[in-house]
C-alpha positions in Angstrom: 122.4 126.6 84.4 119.3 127.4 83.9 116.9 128.0 87.0 114.0 125.4 87.0 111.2 128.2 86.9 112.5 128.9 83.6 112.1 125.2 82.1 110.0 124.2 80.3 108.1 120.6 80.4 108.4 119.4 77.3 105.2 118.4 74.9 105.9 114.9 75.3 106.4 114.7 79.0 103.5 116.6 79.4 100.4 114.0 77.3 102.7 111.4 79.3 102.1 112.9 82.8 98.6 113.8 81.9 97.8 109.5 80.8 99.2 108.6 83.9 97.3 111.4 85.6 94.1 109.7 84.3 94.5 106.5 84.3 95.9 107.0 88.3 91.5 109.0 88.6 90.0 106.4 87.1 91.2 103.5 89.1 90.3 105.5 92.5 87.3 105.8 90.8 86.7 102.4 89.4 87.8 101.0 93.6 85.2 104.1 95.0 82.4 102.6 92.9 83.4 99.1 93.7 82.9 99.6 97.3 80.2 101.1 97.3 78.3 98.3 94.6 79.2 96.7 97.8 78.3 97.8 100.3 75.0 98.5 98.5 74.9 94.6 97.7 75.7 93.6 101.6 72.8 96.4 102.5 70.4 94.7 100.2 71.2 90.4 101.4 70.0 91.2 104.9 67.5 93.4 103.6 66.3 89.9 102.5 67.3 87.8 105.1 65.1 91.1 107.4 62.3 91.1 105.2 61.1 87.3 105.4 60.0 87.2 109.4 57.6 90.6 107.5 54.0 90.3 106.9 52.3 91.6 103.9 50.7 94.9 105.6 54.7 95.6 106.6 56.3 98.0 104.6 59.7 98.4 104.6 61.4 101.3 105.6 63.3 103.0 103.0 66.5 102.4 102.3 68.6 105.5 102.2 72.1 103.4 101.5 72.2 103.8 97.5 71.4 107.9 97.4 74.1 108.4 100.4 76.8 105.8 98.6 76.1 107.1 94.8 76.0 111.4 96.5 78.6 110.7 98.6 80.4 109.0 94.8 79.6 112.4 93.1 80.4 114.4 95.6 83.7 113.3 95.4 84.1 112.9 91.6 82.9 116.5 91.5 84.9 118.0 93.8 88.3 115.9 91.3 86.7 117.1 88.5 87.2 120.6 90.2 91.1 120.9 91.4 91.9 118.9 87.8 90.6 121.5 85.7 91.7 124.2 88.3 95.1 123.1 87.5 94.4 122.5 83.7 93.9 119.4 82.8 90.8 120.4 81.1 90.1 117.0 79.6 90.7 114.4 82.8 88.7 117.1 84.4 85.9 117.0 81.9 85.0 113.2 81.8 85.4 113.0 85.6 82.3 116.1 85.8 80.5 113.6 82.9 81.3 110.4 85.7 80.1 113.3 88.4 76.6 114.6 86.4 76.2 110.8 85.2 76.2 109.7 88.9 73.7 112.6 90.1 71.1 111.9 87.6 71.1 107.8 88.9 71.5 108.9 92.4 67.8 111.4 92.1 66.6 108.7 90.0 67.7 106.2 93.6 66.2 108.1 95.7 63.0 106.7 98.5 
């Protein structure tokens, strides 16, 4: 009877597993992105309501929420990409790394 360590997964099973992993990772990324978007929209509404009582000479303080939100999301994507690359899922890891780079660029553009 062959041992579990001696058995190699079939090509179909590994492709199916990689596809399911890609789907789960992308769904988690979308959920985290939606969470950041909801928080930023809620903060924007709060700042608009508080800004009506200010005079024209008053400058609003810089809003660090977009930088922190997108930065945290980029960090999570980067860590996930490194982990996926380390365990051997190169395509999924490269996709995560690409999304991380786009988020880092967006974070740097939203710097106050």
